[in-house]
C-alpha positions as YAML, in Angstrom:
chain: A
units: angstrom
residues:
- id: 1
  name: MET
  ca: [-24.85, 38.64, 57.35]
- id: 2
  name: GLU
  ca: [-22.27, 38.20, 60.12]
- id: 3
  name: TRP
  ca: [-22.12, 40.68, 62.98]
- id: 4
  name: LYS
  ca: [-18.76, 40.54, 64.69]
- id: 5
  name: LEU
  ca: [-17.87, 42.36, 67.87]
- id: 6
  name: GLU
  ca: [-14.49, 43.93, 67.14]
- id: 7
  name: VAL
  ca: [-13.78, 46.66, 69.72]
- id: 8
  name: ILE
  ca: [-14.87, 47.60, 73.23]
- id: 9
  name: VAL
  ca: [-13.99, 51.10, 74.44]
- id: 10
  name: LEU
  ca: [-12.76, 51.18, 78.04]
- id: 11
  name: PRO
  ca: [-12.85, 54.50, 79.89]
- id: 12
  name: VAL
  ca: [-9.57, 55.12, 81.72]
- id: 13
  name: SER
  ca: [-8.07, 58.07, 83.58]
- id: 14
  name: ASP
  ca: [-4.39, 57.59, 82.62]
- id: 15
  name: VAL
  ca: [-3.76, 56.21, 79.13]
- id: 16
  name: ASP
  ca: [-0.08, 55.35, 79.66]
- id: 17
  name: ARG
  ca: [-0.74, 53.59, 82.97]
- id: 18
  name: SER
  ca: [-3.58, 51.59, 81.41]
- id: 19
  name: LYS
  ca: [-1.54, 50.77, 78.30]
- id: 20
  name: HIS
  ca: [1.21, 49.41, 80.55]
- id: 21
  name: PHE
  ca: [-1.29, 47.39, 82.59]
- id: 22
  name: TYR
  ca: [-2.99, 45.77, 79.61]
- id: 23
  name: SER
  ca: [0.14, 45.18, 77.53]
- id: 24
  name: GLU
  ca: [2.86, 44.41, 80.10]
- id: 25
  name: GLN
  ca: [0.82, 42.93, 82.93]
- id: 26
  name: VAL
  ca: [-2.20, 41.29, 81.29]
- id: 27
  name: GLY
  ca: [-0.36, 40.42, 78.06]
- id: 28
  name: PHE
  ca: [-2.54, 42.07, 75.43]
- id: 29
  name: LYS
  ca: [-0.85, 43.00, 72.12]
- id: 30
  name: VAL
  ca: [-0.65, 46.72, 71.31]
- id: 31
  name: ASP
  ca: [-2.13, 47.07, 67.82]
- id: 32
  name: VAL
  ca: [-2.37, 50.86, 67.63]
- id: 33
  name: ASP
  ca: [-1.13, 53.84, 69.61]
- id: 34
  name: HIS
  ca: [-2.10, 56.92, 67.64]
- id: 35
  name: GLN
  ca: [-2.39, 60.56, 68.67]
- id: 36
  name: ALA
  ca: [-5.10, 61.60, 66.18]
- id: 37
  name: THR
  ca: [-5.39, 65.18, 67.47]
- id: 38
  name: PRO
  ca: [-4.09, 66.97, 70.57]
- id: 39
  name: GLU
  ca: [-7.38, 65.97, 72.26]
- id: 40
  name: MET
  ca: [-7.67, 62.41, 70.94]
- id: 41
  name: ARG
  ca: [-5.39, 59.42, 71.47]
- id: 42
  name: ILE
  ca: [-6.35, 55.89, 70.46]
- id: 43
  name: VAL
  ca: [-4.64, 52.81, 71.90]
- id: 44
  name: GLN
  ca: [-6.04, 49.49, 70.70]
- id: 45
  name: LEU
  ca: [-4.99, 46.25, 72.42]
- id: 46
  name: THR
  ca: [-5.96, 42.66, 71.66]
- id: 47
  name: PRO
  ca: [-5.93, 39.65, 73.98]
- id: 48
  name: PRO
  ca: [-3.88, 36.75, 72.56]
- id: 49
  name: GLY
  ca: [-6.07, 34.71, 70.21]
- id: 50
  name: SER
  ca: [-9.04, 37.08, 70.40]
- id: 51
  name: GLY
  ca: [-11.02, 38.52, 67.50]
- id: 52
  name: CYS
  ca: [-12.13, 41.42, 69.71]
- id: 53
  name: SER
  ca: [-9.94, 44.24, 70.97]
- id: 54
  name: VAL
  ca: [-10.22, 46.90, 73.64]
- id: 55
  name: THR
  ca: [-9.53, 50.54, 72.97]
- id: 56
  name: ILE
  ca: [-8.38, 52.98, 75.60]
- id: 57
  name: GLY
  ca: [-7.40, 56.56, 75.08]
- id: 58
  name: GLN
  ca: [-8.25, 60.19, 75.37]
- id: 59
  name: GLY
  ca: [-11.32, 61.82, 73.81]
- id: 60
  name: LEU
  ca: [-13.06, 58.51, 73.04]
- id: 61
  name: THR
  ca: [-15.95, 58.32, 75.51]
- id: 62
  name: ASP
  ca: [-17.82, 60.32, 78.10]
- id: 63
  name: SER
  ca: [-18.14, 57.28, 80.38]
- id: 64
  name: ALA
  ca: [-16.47, 57.49, 83.77]
- id: 65
  name: PRO
  ca: [-13.13, 55.67, 84.18]
- id: 66
  name: GLY
  ca: [-13.73, 52.27, 85.75]
- id: 67
  name: SER
  ca: [-17.42, 52.13, 84.82]
- id: 68
  name: VAL
  ca: [-17.20, 49.05, 82.57]
- id: 69
  name: LYS
  ca: [-18.04, 45.89, 84.49]
- id: 70
  name: GLY
  ca: [-18.43, 42.26, 83.48]
- id: 71
  name: LEU
  ca: [-15.96, 41.91, 80.63]
- id: 72
  name: GLN
  ca: [-15.12, 38.25, 80.14]
- id: 73
  name: LEU
  ca: [-12.30, 36.29, 78.58]
- id: 74
  name: VAL
  ca: [-12.14, 32.51, 78.13]
- id: 75
  name: VAL
  ca: [-9.02, 30.36, 78.46]
- id: 76
  name: ALA
  ca: [-8.18, 26.67, 78.28]
- id: 77
  name: ASP
  ca: [-6.56, 26.61, 81.74]
- id: 78
  name: VAL
  ca: [-7.75, 29.11, 84.33]
- id: 79
  name: ALA
  ca: [-5.12, 28.09, 86.92]
- id: 80
  name: ARG
  ca: [-2.35, 28.72, 84.39]
- id: 81
  name: ALA
  ca: [-3.92, 32.06, 83.40]
- id: 82
  name: ARG
  ca: [-4.03, 33.04, 87.08]
- id: 83
  name: ALA
  ca: [-0.39, 32.08, 87.56]
- id: 84
  name: GLU
  ca: [0.63, 34.18, 84.54]
- id: 85
  name: LEU
  ca: [-1.30, 37.21, 85.79]
- id: 86
  name: LEU
  ca: [0.16, 36.87, 89.30]
- id: 87
  name: ALA
  ca: [3.68, 36.61, 87.86]
- id: 88
  name: ARG
  ca: [3.06, 39.87, 85.99]
- id: 89
  name: GLY
  ca: [1.88, 41.64, 89.14]
- id: 90
  name: VAL
  ca: [-1.88, 41.62, 88.54]
- id: 91
  name: ASN
  ca: [-4.06, 41.47, 91.64]
- id: 92
  name: VAL
  ca: [-6.23, 38.50, 90.67]
- id: 93
  name: SER
  ca: [-8.70, 36.46, 92.69]
- id: 94
  name: PRO
  ca: [-8.29, 32.79, 93.54]
- id: 95
  name: VAL
  ca: [-9.95, 30.34, 91.16]
- id: 96
  name: ARG
  ca: [-13.63, 30.35, 92.09]
- id: 97
  name: HIS
  ca: [-16.81, 28.55, 91.10]
- id: 98
  name: VAL
  ca: [-20.54, 28.75, 91.79]
- id: 99
  name: ASP
  ca: [-21.94, 26.06, 94.07]
- id: 100
  name: ASN
  ca: [-25.71, 26.17, 94.62]
- id: 101
  name: GLY
  ca: [-25.77, 29.91, 93.93]
- id: 102
  name: VAL
  ca: [-22.79, 30.73, 96.19]
- id: 103
  name: TRP
  ca: [-19.27, 31.62, 95.05]
- id: 104
  name: ARG
  ca: [-16.66, 29.25, 96.49]
- id: 105
  name: ASP
  ca: [-12.90, 28.93, 96.06]
- id: 106
  name: GLY
  ca: [-11.59, 26.15, 93.82]
- id: 107
  name: HIS
  ca: [-12.42, 24.63, 90.46]
- id: 108
  name: GLY
  ca: [-16.00, 23.77, 89.52]
- id: 109
  name: GLY
  ca: [-17.32, 21.61, 86.72]
- id: 110
  name: PRO
  ca: [-17.27, 22.44, 83.01]
- id: 111
  name: TRP
  ca: [-17.68, 26.20, 82.37]
- id: 112
  name: ASN
  ca: [-17.64, 26.79, 86.15]
- id: 113
  name: SER
  ca: [-14.11, 27.95, 87.00]
- id: 114
  name: PHE
  ca: [-13.30, 31.66, 87.04]
- id: 115
  name: ILE
  ca: [-10.77, 34.26, 88.14]
- id: 116
  name: PHE
  ca: [-11.42, 37.99, 88.49]
- id: 117
  name: PHE
  ca: [-9.34, 41.16, 88.24]
- id: 118
  name: ASP
  ca: [-9.77, 44.91, 87.80]
- id: 119
  name: ASP
  ca: [-7.71, 47.35, 85.78]
- id: 120
  name: PRO
  ca: [-6.16, 50.36, 87.58]
- id: 121
  name: ASP
  ca: [-9.39, 52.36, 87.17]
- id: 122
  name: GLY
  ca: [-11.73, 49.56, 88.29]
- id: 123
  name: ASN
  ca: [-12.99, 48.24, 84.95]
- id: 124
  name: SER
  ca: [-13.72, 44.62, 85.88]
- id: 125
  name: TRP
  ca: [-12.84, 41.39, 84.13]
- id: 126
  name: SER
  ca: [-13.61, 37.73, 84.62]
- id: 127
  name: VAL
  ca: [-11.68, 34.89, 83.04]
- id: 128
  name: GLN
  ca: [-13.57, 31.64, 82.55]
- id: 129
  name: GLU
  ca: [-12.15, 28.22, 81.86]
- id: 130
  name: LYS
  ca: [-13.57, 26.82, 78.63]
- id: 131
  name: PRO
  ca: [-13.76, 23.02, 78.53]
- id: 132
  name: ALA
  ca: [-11.65, 21.24, 75.93]
- id: 133
  name: GLN
  ca: [-13.49, 20.55, 72.68]
- id: 134
  name: ASN
  ca: [-14.09, 16.93, 71.81]
- id: 135
  name: PRO
  ca: [-12.88, 16.03, 68.29]
...
């Protein structure tokens, strides 16, 4: 039996502001924006190429806005991903890597190059460069 992670619920304080951030600034595709009841709105967004989506909205969770930490995406080119996010107005860290247990600026070796950003509520993301697959 396969167990696939499909959706992560992110607690946010302003659904429209967060929808704009994730769709227009980060580049996620809006899959659903549905007002189920006056108290419940569901907005599902998917990163390009991902099999897992995030859902933001109203009436979905009791968690505090900004309380989700450590979400991670992988990309083929972290410097290019950083440039795209900067061009869209996202406050993103420099490319960083771990060197003997200490974070340092610049690229590291395979699987050791990252950028970091937060959404408007403080939910935190890292983006890791995934090495190219050998044929």
